C-alpha positions in Angstrom: -25.7 -7.9 11.9 -22.3 -9.4 12.4 -22.0 -12.0 15.1 -20.4 -11.0 18.4 -16.7 -11.6 18.3 -14.8 -14.1 20.4 -11.7 -13.2 22.3 -8.9 -15.7 22.3 -6.5 -15.9 25.2 -4.0 -18.4 24.0 -1.6 -18.0 21.0 -1.2 -18.3 17.2 1.6 -18.4 14.5 1.7 -18.0 10.7 4.4 -18.7 8.2 4.9 -18.4 4.4 6.0 -20.6 1.4 6.1 -20.9 -2.3 3.2 -21.0 -4.9 1.4 -23.2 -7.4 2.1 -26.7 -6.0 0.0 -29.8 -6.2 -1.6 -30.5 -2.9 0.3 -33.4 -1.3 -1.1 -35.8 1.3 1.2 -34.3 4.0 3.0 -31.0 4.2 5.3 -29.2 6.7 6.4 -25.6 6.4 9.5 -26.3 8.5 10.9 -28.4 5.6 9.9 -27.1 2.1 12.7 -28.5 -0.2 15.0 -28.0 2.8 13.9 -24.5 3.7 12.2 -23.6 7.0 9.5 -20.9 6.8 8.5 -21.1 10.5 10.0 -18.7 13.0 11.0 -19.9 16.5 8.5 -21.2 19.0 7.8 -18.6 21.7 6.5 -18.9 25.2 3.6 -16.5 26.0 3.0 -14.7 29.2 -0.6 -14.2 30.3 -3.5 -14.5 27.9 -1.6 -13.2 24.9 -1.9 -16.1 22.5 -3.6 -13.9 19.9 -0.6 -11.4 19.8 2.0 -14.2 19.5 0.0 -15.8 16.8 -0.3 -12.5 14.9 3.3 -11.6 15.1 4.3 -15.2 14.2 2.2 -14.8 11.0 3.8 -11.5 10.1 7.3 -12.7 10.9 6.8 -15.8 8.7 5.6 -13.7 5.7 8.7 -11.5 6.2 10.9 -14.6 6.4 9.5 -16.1 3.2 9.4 -13.0 1.0 12.8 -11.8 2.1 11.4 -8.4 3.0 12.9 -8.5 6.5 16.5 -8.8 5.2 15.8 -6.5 2.3 15.0 -3.9 4.8 18.4 -4.2 6.4 17.3 -6.4 9.4 19.5 -9.2 10.7 18.5 -12.6 12.2 15.1 -14.1 11.8 12.0 -11.7 12.0 11.1 -10.9 15.5 8.2 -8.7 16.3 6.8 -7.2 19.5 3.7 -9.1 20.7 3.3 -7.0 23.8 3.3 -3.7 21.8 0.0 -5.0 20.3 -1.1 -6.2 23.7 -0.8 -2.8 25.2 -1.7 -0.5 22.3 -4.5 -2.4 20.5 -7.0 0.3 21.8 -9.6 -2.1 23.3 -8.3 -2.3 26.8 -8.6 -0.3 30.0 -5.1 1.0 29.6 -5.6 2.9 26.3 -8.6 3.7 24.1 -8.0 6.7 21.8 -11.8 7.1 21.4 -12.1 8.2 25.0 -11.0 11.4 26.7 -8.7 10.9 28.4 -7.6 7.9 26.6 -5.4 6.4 29.3 -6.4 4.3 32.3 -10.1 4.7 31.6 -11.2 1.4 33.4 -13.3 0.5 30.5 -12.8 -2.4 28.0 -10.6 -5.4 28.2 -8.0 -6.2 30.8 -4.5 -5.8 29.4 -2.9 -9.2 28.8 -6.3 -10.9 28.8 -8.3 -10.6 25.6 -8.1 -10.1 21.9 -8.8 -11.6 18.5 -7.9 -11.1 14.9 -10.4 -8.3 14.5 -8.7 -6.4 17.3 -5.4 -7.1 15.5 -6.7 -5.7 12.1 -7.9 -2.5 13.9 -4.4 -1.9 15.2 -2.7 -2.7 11.9 -5.1 -0.8 9.7 -4.6 2.5 11.5 -0.8 1.9 11.3 -0.2 1.6 15.0 2.0 -1.5 14.4 3.6 -4.0 13.9 7.0 -3.1 15.4 10.1 -5.1 16.1 10.8 -6.8 19.4 13.8 -4.5 20.0 11.5 -1.5 19.5 8.4 -2.1 21.8 8.6 -5.4 23.6 7.5 -5.0 27.3 5.1 -7.1 29.2 5.1 -5.7 32.8 4.9 -2.0 31.7 3.7 -0.4 28.5 6.5 0.2 25.9 6.5 3.6 24.0 3.8 3.6 21.3 6.1 5.3 18.8 9.8 5.9 18.6 12.1 7.5 16.0 14.1 4.3 15.7 11.0 2.0 15.4 10.6 -0.1 12.2 7.0 -0.7 11.3 5.7 -3.6 9.2 2.3 -3.6 7.6 0.3 -6.6 6.2 -1.5 -5.2 3.1 -4.0 -8.0 3.3 -5.6 -10.1 6.0 -8.0 -12.8 4.7 -10.5 -15.1 6.4 -11.4 -18.6 5.1 -13.6 -21.5 6.4 -13.2 -25.1 5.6 -17.0 -25.7 5.4 -19.3 -28.1 7.1 -18.2 -30.9 4.8 -14.6 -29.8 4.4 -15.5 -28.6 0.9 -13.0 -25.8 1.2 -10.2 -27.7 2.8 -8.2 -27.8 -0.5 -8.4 -24.0 -0.6 -7.0 -23.7 2.9 -4.2 -26.1 2.1 -3.4 -24.2 -1.0 -3.3 -20.9 0.9 -0.9 -22.4 3.4 1.4 -23.5 0.6 1.1 -20.2 -1.1 0.9 -17.7 1.8 2.4 -19.6 4.8 1.2 -20.5 8.2 -2.5 -19.8 8.8 -3.8 -18.6 12.2 -6.7 -20.4 13.7 -8.5 -21.1 17.0 -9.4 -24.0 19.2 -11.0 -24.7 22.6 -8.2 -25.8 24.8 -9.4 -28.5 27.4 -7.7 -31.6 28.5 -11.0 -33.4 27.8 -10.3 -33.1 24.2 -6.6 -33.8 24.2 -4.6 -37.1 23.9 -1.2 -36.4 25.5 0.3 -39.7 24.0 0.2 -38.3 20.5 -0.4 -34.6 21.3 -3.6 -34.7 19.4 -6.7 -32.5 19.9 -10.3 -33.0 18.8 -13.4 -31.2 20.1 -16.5 -32.9 18.7 -19.0 -30.9 16.8 -21.6 -31.8 19.4 -19.7 -29.9 22.1 -20.6 -26.3 22.2 -17.8 -24.9 24.4 -16.4 -21.7 22.8 -12.8 -21.4 21.6 -10.3 -19.9 24.1 -7.0 -20.3 22.4 -5.3 -19.4 19.2 -2.7 -21.6 17.4 -1.2 -21.8 13.9 -1.4 -24.3 11.2 2.0 -25.1 9.7 1.1 -28.2 7.7 -1.1 -31.3 7.6 -1.3 -35.2 7.3 -4.3 -36.6 5.5 -3.4 -40.1 7.0 -3.0 -39.1 10.7 -5.0 -41.9 12.2 -8.3 -40.9 13.9 -7.6 -43.5 16.7 -4.8 -41.2 18.0 -7.5 -38.7 19.3 -9.1 -39.2 22.8 -12.5 -39.2 21.0 -12.2 -40.5 17.4 -13.4 -38.0 14.8 -15.3 -39.1 11.7 -12.2 -39.8 9.6 -8.4 -39.6 9.5 -6.6 -36.4 8.8 -5.1 -33.6 11.0 -3.5 -30.2 10.9 0.0 -29.8 12.3 -0.1 -26.7 14.6 2.4 -24.5 16.4 1.6 -23.4 20.0 3.1 -20.6 22.0 3.8 -22.5 25.2 7.6 -22.9 24.5 9.6 -25.5 22.7 9.5 -27.8 25.9 5.8 -28.4 25.4 4.3 -31.0 23.0 6.2 -32.1 20.0 8.9 -29.4 20.5 6.1 -26.8 20.7 3.9 -28.4 18.0 0.8 -30.7 18.1 -2.1 -32.0 16.0 -5.7 -30.9 15.5 -8.3 -33.0 13.7 -9.7 -31.8 10.4 -13.1 -32.3 12.0 -12.5 -30.2 15.1 -15.4 -27.9 16.2 -13.5 -24.6 15.7 -10.2 -25.1 13.9 -10.7 -23.8 10.3 -14.5 -23.6 11.1 -15.0 -20.7 13.4 -16.5 -17.9 11.2 -14.3 -15.1 12.7 -11.3 -17.0 13.9 -11.2 -20.3 12.1 -8.6 -19.7 9.4 -6.9 -16.3 8.9 -3.8 -15.4 6.9 -1.7 -12.2 7.2 0.1 -11.6 3.8 1.9 -9.1 1.6 3.7 -7.8 4.7 6.0 -4.9 3.8 7.9 -2.1 5.6 5.3 0.5 6.3 5.0 2.9 3.3 2.8 5.5 4.9 3.1 8.0 7.8 -0.5 8.8 8.3 -3.8 7.0 8.3 -7.0 9.1 8.1 -9.9 7.3 9.8 -12.9 7.6 12.1 -13.2 3.8 12.8 -10.6 3.4 15.5 -11.8 -0.1 16.5 -12.1 -1.4 13.0 -14.7 -3.9 11.9 -17.2 -4.5 14.7 -20.5 -4.8 12.8 -21.8 -4.7 9.2 -24.5 -2.4 7.7 -26.5 -4.8 5.4 -28.4 -3.6 2.4 -26.1 -0.7 1.7 -23.4 -0.5 -1.1 -22.2 3.1 -1.1 -20.7 5.0 1.8 -18.1 7.8 2.3 -16.0 9.3 5.1 -15.2 13.0 5.3 -11.7 14.1 6.4 -9.6 17.2 6.9 -5.9 16.9 6.4 -3.7 17.7 9.4 -0.7 18.6 7.2 0.3 18.5 3.5 -0.3 15.0 2.4 -0.2 12.7 -0.6 -3.1 10.1 -0.5 -1.4 7.0 -1.8 -3.7 4.1 -0.9 -6.8 3.1 1.0 -7.8 0.1 3.3 -11.1 -1.3 3.9 -12.9 -4.5 5.0 -15.1 -6.8 2.9 -17.7 -8.8 4.7 -18.0 -11.6 2.2 -16.1 -13.2 -0.7 -16.0 -12.1 -4.3 -16.8 -8.4 -3.9 -16.3 -5.7 -6.6 -15.2 -2.4 -5.2 -14.8 1.2 -6.4 -12.8 3.7 -4.4 -13.1 7.5 -5.2 -11.7 10.6 -3.6 -13.7 13.8 -4.0 -12.8 17.4 -3.2 -16.3 18.6 -2.3 -19.7 17.6 -0.8 -22.6 20.0 -0.8 -24.8 18.0 1.5 -26.5 16.3 -1.5 -23.8 15.4 -4.0 -20.1 14.4 -4.0 -18.3 16.7 -6.5 -15.0 17.2 -8.2 -13.6 13.7 -8.3 -9.9 13.7 -7.7 -9.0 9.9 -8.2 -10.8 6.6 -8.7 -9.8 2.9 -8.4 -11.9 -0.2 -9.1 -11.3 -3.9 -8.8 -12.4 -7.2 -7.3 -11.6 -8.6 -3.9 -11.7 -12.5 -3.7 -11.9 -13.2 0.0 -13.4 -11.7 3.2 -11.0 -9.5 5.3 -8.9 -6.4 5.3 -7.5 -5.1 2.0 -5.1 -2.4 0.9 -5.6 -0.8 -2.5 -3.1 1.6 -4.1 -4.4 4.7 -5.7 -3.0 4.8 -9.3 -3.4 8.6 -9.3 -2.2 9.8 -5.9 -4.0 12.9 -4.5 -2.0 15.9 -3.2 -3.6 17.9 -0.5 -2.5 20.9 1.5 -2.9 21.2 5.3 -6.5 22.0 6.2 -8.0 20.7 2.9 -11.2 18.6 3.2 -11.6 15.5 1.1 -14.2 12.8 0.9 -13.3 9.0 0.6 -16.0 7.1 -1.2 -16.4 3.3 -1.2 -18.8 1.1 -3.2 -18.9 -2.7 -2.3 -21.1 -4.9 -4.5 -22.0 -7.4 -1.9 -21.9 -8.3 1.9 -22.8 -4.9 3.3 -20.4 -2.2 4.7 -18.2 -3.1 7.8 -18.3 -0.4 10.5 -17.0 0.4 14.0 -19.2 0.9 16.9 -19.3 0.5 20.7 -19.0 -3.3 21.2 -20.3 -5.7 23.8 -17.4 -8.1 23.7 -17.5 -11.6 25.3 -14.5 -12.4 27.6 -13.4 -16.0 27.8 -11.3 -18.2 30.2 -14.4 -19.0 32.2 -15.4 -15.4 32.9 -19.0 -14.8 33.3 -19.0 -11.1 32.2 -18.7 -9.1 29.0 -16.6 -6.0 28.4 -18.0 -2.9 26.8 -15.5 -1.3 24.5 -16.6 2.3 23.8 -16.3 3.8 20.4 -17.2 7.4 19.6 -18.5 9.2 16.6 -19.5 12.8 15.6 -22.0 14.1 13.1 -20.5 14.7 9.7 -17.9 12.0 9.6 -19.6 9.0 7.9 -22.4 8.9 5.4 -24.3 6.1 3.7 -26.6 6.2 0.6 -30.1 4.8 0.4 -33.2 5.6 -1.7 -33.3 9.1 0.0 -29.8 10.0 -0.9 -26.9 10.5 1.5 -27.5 10.1 5.2 -25.3 11.0 8.2 -24.4 7.7 9.8 -24.4 9.4 13.2 -28.1 9.5 13.1 -28.5 5.7 12.2 -30.7 3.8 14.7 -28.3 1.0 15.5 -30.1 -2.3 16.3 -27.3 -3.1 18.8 -28.7 -0.3 21.0 -25.3 1.5 21.0 -26.3 4.8 19.3 -24.2 7.6 17.8 -20.9 5.5 18.0 -20.7 4.2 14.4 -18.2 5.0 11.6 -17.5 3.2 8.4 -14.2 1.2 8.0 -12.6 3.2 5.2 -9.2 4.7 5.8 -6.9 6.9 3.6 -3.2 6.1 3.8 -0.9 9.1 3.1 2.6 10.4 3.2 3.5 13.9 4.1 4.8 15.9 1.2 6.7 19.2 0.4 5.8 21.5 -2.5 8.8 22.2 -4.5 8.9 24.8 -7.2 11.4 24.5 -10.0 12.4 27.2 -12.5 14.5 25.9 -15.4 16.0 27.2 -18.7 16.9 24.7 -21.4 17.1 24.9 -25.2 16.4 22.3 -27.8 18.7 22.0 -30.9 15.9 21.2 -33.3 13.6 24.4 -33.0 16.5 26.7 -31.9 16.8 29.8 -34.0 18.7 33.0 -33.2 18.4 32.8 -29.3 14.7 31.6 -29.4 12.8 28.4 -29.9 10.3 28.1 -32.7 6.6 28.1 -31.8 5.5 26.8 -35.1 3.7 23.7 -33.7 1.7 26.0 -31.4 0.9 28.5 -34.3 -0.3 25.5 -36.4 -2.5 24.2 -33.5 -0.6 20.9 -33.5 0.3 20.7 -29.8 -1.8 18.2 -27.9 -3.8 19.3 -24.9 -2.6 16.4 -22.8 0.9 15.4 -21.9 2.4 13.1 -24.6 4.6 11.0 -22.3 2.1 8.3 -21.3 3.5 5.8 -23.7 6.7 3.8 -23.8 9.5 4.4 -23.1 8.4 7.0 -20.5 5.1 5.4 -19.4 4.4 8.5 -17.3 0.9 8.2 -15.9 0.5 11.9 -14.9 -2.8 13.6 -15.9 -1.5 16.9 -16.9 -3.8 18.5 -19.5 -5.2 21.9 -20.4 -8.4 23.2 -22.0 -6.2 25.2 -24.3 -2.5 26.1 -24.8 -1.9 28.9 -22.3 -0.1 31.4 -24.5 1.6 31.9 -27.8 5.1 31.3 -26.4 4.7 27.6 -25.7 7.0 25.5 -27.8 6.2 21.9 -26.7 5.6 19.6 -23.8 8.7 18.7 -21.7 9.1 16.0 -18.9 10.9 17.0 -15.8 12.2 14.6 -13.2 13.6 15.2 -9.7 16.2 12.9 -8.2 17.2 13.1 -4.5 20.7 11.8 -3.7 24.1 12.8 -2.4 26.0 13.4 -5.8 25.3 13.4 -9.5 26.8 10.1 -10.4 24.5 8.4 -7.8 21.4 9.9 -9.3 20.0 6.6 -10.7 16.4 5.9 -11.4 16.1 4.6 -7.8 16.5 8.2 -6.6 13.5 9.6 -8.5 11.2 11.4 -6.2 8.9 13.2 -8.5 8.0 13.6 -12.3 5.9 16.3 -14.0 5.1 17.2 -17.5 5.4 20.9 -18.2 5.6 23.5 -21.0 8.8 24.7 -22.8 8.6 28.4 -23.8 10.4 30.1 -26.7 12.9 31.7 -24.4 13.9 28.4 -23.0 11.9 28.7 -19.7 10.1 25.6 -18.4 6.8 26.5 -16.8 3.8 25.0 -15.2 0.5 24.5 -17.0 -0.6 28.1 -16.5 2.1 29.1 -19.0 4.1 31.3 -16.6 4.7 29.8 -13.0 7.6 27.7 -11.9 6.8 24.0 -12.2 5.3 22.7 -8.8 6.1 19.2 -7.5 4.7 17.6 -4.4 7.3 15.3 -3.0 8.4 13.8 0.3 11.0 15.6 2.3 14.2 16.1 0.5 16.8 14.0 2.2 19.9 14.9 0.3 20.0 17.3 -2.7 18.2 17.5 -6.0 19.4 16.7 -9.4 17.1 17.6 -12.3 16.5 15.5 -15.4 14.9 17.0 -18.5 13.4 14.7 -21.1 11.9 15.4 -24.6 10.3 13.2 -27.1 12.9 13.6 -29.9 16.0 15.1 -28.1 18.6 13.3 -25.9 17.8 13.5 -22.1 20.0 15.6 -19.9 20.6 16.0 -16.2 22.0 18.8 -14.1 25.6 18.5 -13.1 25.1 20.4 -9.8 22.3 21.0 -7.3 20.0 23.8 -8.3 20.2 27.1 -6.5 17.5 27.8 -3.9 16.1 31.3 -3.3 12.7 32.7 -2.4 11.3 29.2 -2.3 12.3 28.3 -5.8 14.9 25.9 -7.1 16.5 27.3 -10.2 18.9 25.8 -12.8 20.1 27.2 -16.2 21.5 24.5 -18.6 22.2 26.7 -21.5 25.4 28.7 -20.8 28.1 25.9 -20.5 28.5 22.4 -21.6 29.5 21.4 -18.1 26.1 22.4 -16.8 24.9 18.9 -18.0 26.2 15.8 -16.2 29.0 14.3 -18.2 28.2 16.9 -21.0 31.8 16.9 -22.0 31.5 13.2 -22.9 28.5 13.8 -25.2 24.7 14.2 -25.2 24.8 17.9 -25.2 26.0 20.4 -27.8 26.6 24.1 -28.7 23.7 25.3 -30.7 25.1 28.9 -31.1 28.2 30.6 -29.8 28.4 29.9 -26.1 24.8 28.7 -26.1 24.2 25.0 -25.4 21.2 22.8 -26.0 19.7 19.3 -26.0 20.8 17.1 -29.0 18.1 16.4 -31.6 17.5 13.1 -33.5 16.6 10.7 -30.8 13.3 9.8 -32.6 12.7 6.4 -31.0 13.4 7.9 -27.5 16.0 5.3 -26.3 18.7 7.8 -25.4 21.0 7.0 -28.3 21.0 8.3 -31.9 21.5 5.4 -34.3 20.0 3.6 -37.3 16.7 2.7 -35.6 15.8 6.4 -35.2 15.9 6.6 -39.0 14.5 3.2 -40.0 11.9 2.8 -37.3 10.6 6.4 -37.1 11.8 8.9 -39.6 11.3 6.7 -42.7 7.8 5.8 -41.5 6.8 9.3 -40.8 8.6 11.0 -43.7 6.2 13.2 -45.7 3.7 13.5 -42.9 2.4 16.7 -41.5 1.5 17.1 -37.8 2.9 16.4 -34.3 5.4 13.6 -34.9 8.6 12.5 -33.2 10.4 12.5 -36.6 9.9 16.3 -36.8 13.0 17.5 -35.0 12.8 21.2 -36.1 9.2 21.6 -35.1 8.0 23.0 -38.4 5.1 20.5 -38.5 6.6 18.4 -41.3 8.8 15.3 -41.2 11.2 15.9 -44.0 14.8 15.8 -45.2 16.1 18.5 -42.8 15.0 16.5 -39.9 17.2 13.6 -41.2 20.1 15.3 -42.7 20.5 18.3 -40.4 19.6 16.6 -37.1 19.8 12.8 -37.1 22.8 12.4 -39.4 24.8 15.2 -37.8 24.3 13.7 -34.4 24.7 10.0 -35.3 26.1 7.9 -32.5 25.6 10.6 -29.8 24.0 9.3 -26.5 22.5 10.7 -23.3 24.7 10.7 -20.2 21.8 10.5 -17.7 22.7 7.9 -15.0 20.7 4.6 -15.5 
């Protein structure tokens, strides 16, 4: 079982810097080649050191990476410590696991208690962090959410330990140089503090628990051990940032010995970094573990959580905890569970996690689900067991003689673990803690809401065009692939569109359709892309979904402006609509074929009349670089000439790469170019 967690009632701070440097004998994040990566010293109110430390860490990461200013913010990063203080979910003011959740008189007292595990529960379920201007209020609770709030999310929170003999001290120094200020803990007591040098050392022989969090911003290997009240075994100290205002200590900073009892040594609080902080990319977290990592189920490697979507969603990422270093993971999303087996895998992701902590993993194949769909989020961890939430008996420090019970709740059918007998409902697990029927595994699905958009298009290709129809010769000869062919350069489209068989005899070829959401056509650059799908082109010019008849369905976020539609093909120049599509009966429709002006900048090129008053995409772009030049001939057509099959050099779709593909297509269209905005 996991050790009981210690609550810190002081303060922390974390900041960020560059990578790959030789470890110097002294280092200070306030001056890295003249650059300061430490945000301002703050002055905490109450026992909120842990909230100040957390936000200082996140602020520092935003400062170093530039993500704060890139998101349109001004000034230095400044986040709301007291939003975390009020809404962490472990206190008597608010616990979502209880009914009613407010003022339940259970758990911690507001302003007096928290730790980095409490923080990661709050962050992992997307309740924060928010800006100071959004939710900063100590005396009364700020609003939990607001339309104007900006949320920032650390994708990874990692735990380190210097080791009994400082064998990992270089790792910690390297992480400070690479990731920024590192949160840590200490036991504040004047017995351990030399006010002359503002130097702290708690001997290993003293067992007093930590009660304050601070932040490491640097070090000095030569800091003399004689400057501590009790000399440690050797020289060397961490330079730390406090949260008692700039008027305290060395302008708000002080020193802690490398050999301190708790700093960089406490298993849960000794050395913690918050990194990869970004503006929040998700609007929903699906979870059952409201309080995050409270215990660890040993001897188990496979678990899953069962969820039901509350609205139309795209599952884009997952987060989970690892309880040890160097863990291989596999995440899968399944559509069904019959009580014995998980079935119908929708997506999978595997990799390795180097350090203990909270980790976010993107799903390379996002999963689209409609409101009310059930799905099953599977996790396999190779080592360390599976972290889980349960009712916690939490120690409270600052001299208190009592412990707070923080209730968690669970229901049957939410979390499952696998042993030699198969899948078992975790609700029925006999928890050694004595807190029964309250556990759930720490595996969350991170999602964005989506809108299903149906698109009906009509487009002709010059190459196979013949008397108002497109040739289906590739289909007749069974040359069309069953999987979309746009997964290579230059498209690198990773969609999984495939069929067991070509749906009907009218299919001409695969086509790639791209939706761009912006205000006007000339602003429809790649940055405005919101969705891409491979679809089928029929002989009458219709672009249809994989069933061979339906409009092409896209699952996208809400449309903010208006849609412009790009059509791509493997040997014709790309085109884009000049105007927004018509919308009627739930379908967006656009016909490119009846005028040159239907294509953006079509009058300038990249589109041509293939028959009287009938317009189509220009053939001959064999190397798919949006221009028709010598390389299409020398790098593609000449190499493929004489071959039979499904080749880019076959512009007329007769299944042969021959002279008509060169002379009637490439040569006739030489120097033409696509007008799609880049």
